[in-house]
C-alpha positions as CSV (number, residue, x, y, z in Angstrom):
1,M,71.7,51.2,89.1
2,K,71.7,51.0,85.3
3,I,74.8,48.9,85.1
4,G,73.9,45.2,84.7
5,K,70.3,45.7,83.5
6,A,71.2,44.8,79.9
7,I,72.3,41.3,80.9
8,N,69.6,40.9,83.6
9,L,71.9,40.9,86.6
10,E,70.0,41.1,89.8
11,V,70.7,44.2,91.9
12,G,71.9,43.1,95.3
13,A,73.0,44.8,98.5
14,A,75.8,47.4,98.7
15,T,79.2,46.1,99.4
16,R,79.3,48.1,102.6
17,D,76.1,46.2,103.8
18,A,77.6,42.8,103.0
19,F,80.8,43.8,104.8
20,G,78.9,44.8,107.9
21,E,77.0,41.5,108.0
22,A,80.1,39.4,107.5
23,L,81.9,41.3,110.2
24,C,79.1,40.7,112.6
25,E,79.1,37.0,111.8
26,L,82.9,36.8,112.4
27,G,82.5,38.4,115.8
28,K,80.6,35.3,117.0
29,T,83.6,33.0,116.5
30,N,86.6,35.4,116.8
31,E,86.6,37.1,120.1
32,Q,89.9,38.9,119.2
33,I,88.2,41.2,116.7
34,V,87.9,44.8,117.9
35,V,86.3,47.5,115.7
36,I,87.0,51.2,115.7
37,D,84.9,53.7,113.8
38,G,84.9,57.5,113.4
39,D,81.2,58.3,114.2
40,V,80.0,57.0,110.9
41,G,79.2,53.4,111.9
42,N,75.7,53.7,110.6
43,S,77.2,54.4,107.2
44,T,80.2,52.1,107.1
45,R,77.9,49.4,108.7
46,T,80.3,48.6,111.5
47,Q,77.4,49.5,113.7
48,Y,76.1,46.0,113.0
49,F,79.1,44.7,115.0
50,G,78.8,47.4,117.6
51,D,75.2,46.5,118.4
52,Q,76.1,42.9,119.0
53,Y,79.5,43.3,120.7
54,P,79.5,46.7,122.4
55,D,82.5,45.8,124.5
56,R,84.6,45.4,121.4
57,F,83.4,48.4,119.5
58,F,84.9,51.9,119.9
59,N,83.5,55.1,118.4
60,L,86.3,57.6,118.6
61,G,84.5,60.4,116.8
62,I,85.7,62.3,113.8
63,A,89.4,61.7,114.4
64,E,90.8,59.3,111.8
65,S,94.4,59.7,112.7
66,N,93.7,58.9,116.3
67,M,91.6,55.9,115.2
68,V,94.4,54.4,113.2
69,S,96.9,54.9,116.1
70,V,94.5,53.2,118.5
71,A,94.0,50.3,116.1
72,S,97.8,50.0,115.8
73,G,98.1,49.7,119.6
74,L,95.4,47.1,119.8
75,A,97.0,45.1,117.0
76,A,100.4,45.3,118.7
77,A,98.7,43.9,121.8
78,G,97.4,40.9,119.8
79,K,93.9,41.9,118.8
80,D,92.5,41.6,115.3
81,A,91.9,45.3,114.9
82,L,89.6,46.8,112.2
83,V,89.3,50.6,111.7
84,A,86.6,52.0,109.4
85,S,85.5,55.3,108.0
86,F,84.7,56.9,104.6
87,A,87.5,56.0,102.3
88,A,88.4,59.6,101.6
89,F,88.6,60.4,105.3
90,L,90.6,57.3,106.3
91,L,93.2,57.3,103.5
92,C,93.7,61.0,103.1
93,N,93.4,62.2,106.7
94,A,95.3,59.4,108.4
95,Y,97.9,58.6,105.8
96,D,100.9,59.2,108.0
97,Q,99.5,57.1,110.8
98,I,98.7,54.3,108.4
99,R,102.2,54.6,106.9
100,M,104.2,54.6,110.2
101,G,101.7,52.9,112.6
102,V,100.4,50.1,110.3
103,A,102.4,49.5,107.1
104,F,105.9,50.0,108.4
105,P,105.6,47.6,111.4
106,R,103.3,45.2,109.4
107,L,100.7,45.2,112.1
108,N,97.5,43.1,111.7
109,V,95.2,46.1,111.1
110,K,92.3,45.9,108.7
111,L,91.4,49.3,107.1
112,V,88.0,49.5,105.6
113,G,87.2,52.5,103.4
114,S,83.4,52.9,102.7
115,H,81.7,55.3,100.3
116,S,84.5,54.9,97.7
117,G,84.4,56.3,94.2
118,I,82.0,58.7,92.6
119,S,79.0,56.5,92.9
120,I,78.2,57.9,96.4
121,G,76.5,60.5,94.3
122,E,75.0,63.6,96.0
123,D,77.6,63.6,98.8
124,G,80.0,65.4,96.5
125,P,83.7,65.5,95.8
126,S,84.9,66.1,99.3
127,Q,83.7,62.6,100.2
128,M,84.5,60.8,97.0
129,A,87.6,58.7,97.3
130,I,89.1,58.5,93.8
131,E,92.7,58.4,94.8
132,D,92.5,55.8,97.7
133,L,93.8,52.8,95.7
134,A,96.9,54.8,94.6
135,L,97.6,55.8,98.2
136,A,97.0,52.3,99.6
137,T,99.0,50.4,97.0
138,A,101.9,52.8,97.4
139,L,102.4,51.6,100.9
140,P,104.9,48.7,101.4
141,N,103.3,45.6,103.1
142,M,99.7,46.7,102.3
143,T,97.3,44.3,100.7
144,V,94.5,46.1,98.8
145,V,91.1,44.4,98.0
146,V,88.1,45.7,96.0
147,P,85.1,43.4,95.9
148,A,82.7,43.5,93.1
149,D,79.4,42.7,94.8
150,A,77.8,41.7,98.0
151,P,78.7,38.0,98.0
152,S,82.3,38.8,97.1
153,A,82.4,41.5,99.8
154,K,81.4,38.9,102.4
155,A,84.0,36.5,101.1
156,A,86.6,39.3,101.1
157,T,85.8,40.2,104.7
158,R,86.3,36.7,105.9
159,A,89.5,36.4,103.9
160,I,91.1,39.5,105.3
161,F,90.8,38.1,108.8
162,Q,92.5,34.9,107.7
163,Y,95.3,37.0,106.3
164,Q,98.0,38.2,108.7
165,G,99.1,41.7,108.0
166,P,97.8,45.1,106.9
167,V,94.8,45.2,104.5
168,Y,92.8,47.9,102.9
169,L,89.3,46.8,101.9
170,R,87.3,49.2,99.7
171,T,83.5,49.2,99.9
172,G,80.8,51.2,98.3
173,R,77.5,52.9,99.1
174,P,75.1,52.0,96.2
175,K,73.4,48.7,95.7
176,V,75.3,46.8,93.0
177,P,74.5,44.0,90.5
178,V,75.2,40.5,91.8
179,V,78.1,39.0,89.9
180,Y,78.6,35.9,92.1
181,H,76.3,33.5,93.9
182,E,77.3,33.0,97.5
183,E,78.2,29.3,97.4
184,G,80.4,29.7,94.3
185,M,82.1,32.7,95.8
186,L,83.1,30.9,98.9
187,Q,85.1,28.5,96.8
188,A,86.4,31.1,94.3
189,F,87.6,34.0,96.4
190,Q,91.3,34.1,97.2
191,I,93.4,37.1,98.0
192,G,95.8,37.8,95.1
193,K,94.0,35.5,92.7
194,A,91.8,37.0,89.9
195,N,88.5,35.4,89.0
196,Q,87.8,34.8,85.3
197,L,84.1,35.4,84.6
198,S,84.0,34.9,80.9
199,E,86.0,33.4,78.0
200,G,87.3,35.4,75.1
201,R,90.0,35.4,72.4
202,D,90.0,38.9,71.1
203,V,90.6,41.1,74.2
204,T,90.7,40.9,78.0
205,I,88.7,43.3,80.2
206,I,90.2,43.5,83.7
207,A,88.0,45.3,86.2
208,C,87.4,45.7,89.9
209,G,84.5,46.9,92.1
210,L,81.2,47.8,90.5
211,M,83.0,48.0,87.1
212,V,83.1,44.2,87.0
213,A,79.4,44.1,86.3
214,A,79.9,46.9,83.7
215,A,82.7,44.7,82.1
216,L,80.3,41.8,81.8
217,E,77.7,44.0,80.2
218,A,80.3,45.3,77.8
219,A,81.4,41.8,76.9
220,H,77.8,41.0,76.1
221,T,77.5,44.0,73.8
222,L,80.8,43.0,72.1
223,R,79.6,39.5,71.4
224,Q,76.9,41.0,69.2
225,E,79.7,42.5,67.2
226,Q,81.4,39.1,66.9
227,I,84.1,40.3,69.4
228,T,84.8,37.9,72.3
229,A,86.1,39.3,75.6
230,R,87.7,37.5,78.5
231,V,86.6,39.2,81.7
232,L,88.8,39.1,84.8
233,D,87.6,40.3,88.3
234,M,90.9,41.7,89.6
235,H,89.5,42.0,93.2
236,T,93.0,42.2,94.7
237,I,95.0,45.2,93.4
238,K,97.9,44.3,95.6
239,P,99.3,41.7,95.4
240,L,98.4,41.7,91.8
241,D,97.7,38.4,89.9
242,H,100.6,38.7,87.4
243,A,100.1,35.2,86.1
244,A,96.5,35.9,85.1
245,I,97.6,39.1,83.4
246,A,100.4,37.5,81.5
247,D,98.1,34.7,80.3
248,A,95.6,37.3,79.2
249,A,98.2,39.2,77.3
250,R,99.5,36.1,75.6
251,T,96.1,34.6,74.8
252,T,94.1,37.7,73.7
253,G,96.8,40.2,72.7
254,A,95.0,43.2,74.0
255,I,93.8,44.5,77.4
256,V,91.3,47.0,78.7
257,T,91.1,48.0,82.4
258,A,88.0,49.4,84.1
259,E,87.9,51.0,87.6
260,E,86.0,53.6,89.6
261,H,89.2,55.5,90.4
262,L,91.6,57.9,88.9
263,L,93.5,56.5,85.9
264,Q,96.7,57.4,87.8
265,G,97.9,54.9,90.3
266,G,95.0,52.5,90.4
267,L,94.2,49.1,88.8
268,G,95.0,50.3,85.2
269,A,98.4,51.6,86.2
270,A,99.3,48.4,88.0
271,V,98.2,46.2,85.1
272,A,100.1,48.4,82.6
273,Q,103.3,48.0,84.7
274,S,102.8,44.2,84.9
275,V,102.2,43.9,81.1
276,A,105.2,46.1,80.3
277,V,107.4,43.8,82.3
278,Q,106.0,40.5,81.3
279,R,104.4,40.7,77.8
280,P,103.8,44.1,76.2
281,V,100.4,44.4,74.4
282,P,98.2,47.3,73.6
283,I,96.3,48.6,76.6
284,E,93.4,51.0,77.0
285,S,91.5,52.1,80.2
286,A,88.1,53.2,81.4
287,G,88.5,55.3,84.5
288,I,88.3,58.8,85.9
289,A,90.5,61.3,84.1
290,D,92.7,63.8,85.9
291,Q,89.8,65.6,87.6
292,Y,87.5,65.6,90.6
293,A,83.8,64.9,90.0
294,E,80.8,66.8,91.3
295,S,77.6,66.1,93.2
296,G,74.8,64.3,91.4
297,A,72.9,61.1,90.9
298,A,75.2,58.1,90.8
299,D,74.2,56.8,87.4
300,E,74.5,60.3,85.9
301,L,78.0,60.7,87.4
302,L,79.1,57.3,86.1
303,E,77.9,58.2,82.7
304,K,79.5,61.7,82.7
305,Y,82.9,60.5,83.8
306,G,83.2,57.5,81.5
307,L,82.4,54.6,83.7
308,M,79.5,52.9,81.8
309,P,79.6,49.7,79.8
310,A,79.5,51.7,76.6
311,D,82.8,53.4,77.7
312,I,84.4,50.0,78.1
313,V,83.1,49.0,74.6
314,Q,84.7,52.1,73.2
315,A,88.0,51.3,74.9
316,V,87.9,47.9,73.4
317,H,87.4,49.3,70.0
318,R,90.4,51.6,70.5
319,V,92.6,48.8,71.7
320,L,91.6,46.5,68.9
321,R,92.5,49.2,66.3
322,R,95.9,49.4,68.0
323,K,96.2,45.6,67.9
324,G,95.5,45.7,64.2
325,V,92.1,44.0,64.2
């Protein structure tokens, strides 16, 4: 992956791989964990858990609505239920069951959507979840987490099982740059609390998922132009860290958001709403416009649809003009 090369970030594992490894580790100490998959465990990486704990792993086939209903029943019986599939299948196909069977009764079900965004590449638009964050955050009682790299995905997996209530965890297919070192991440990751990755006084870049590495690369480019950017990893989209956003608005006076998701209903929309209520400042966004993508290589798609570090830099230039700099 091209993102992160300019600042020599090491390319690590995919967040789906890290999730699968962490889930398997948790199975050793938490015998209440049960995992349900839709015949894609080799892709979501829940198969790691299934190989180790076959009595607690259920492959229900390509039937996402049924999977969620079964998970709801297991959670109601006291189990720590996790259901996984491709994000587009899980959120779009089973939305009513998630709404009424998980969110409404506030059951302890963990939803894991793999293969999110357009970086799945050649699989094409039918499998690209670009509206999943909007769908998940719209649900009352639902917590929504989007880790940036493998270490944070492991930390997020551990954290969601310490949290009581419905959670949607978004993971990805491609290997991504390592933003965090494992030991530091263990101390830093907290649901609902953004992580500040760089200091800056001119603008704040708020990103999630693989766009965090892109934001760091953009900040590096901007420093060469004598523009300093604060970078926040907003790994929890809901509940949002309103305090970090308010401080960023007050301190830097301009914000750019970056996400591998539609501009409608995702991170940018949530940040804009928070800013409008707390401390209005100019905002620009790097994200997917009102369109579906196409099949192609991941890097080519990220470039075509405006999700590269250069696109974040351009958004910063736009917001600074509006700020009057």
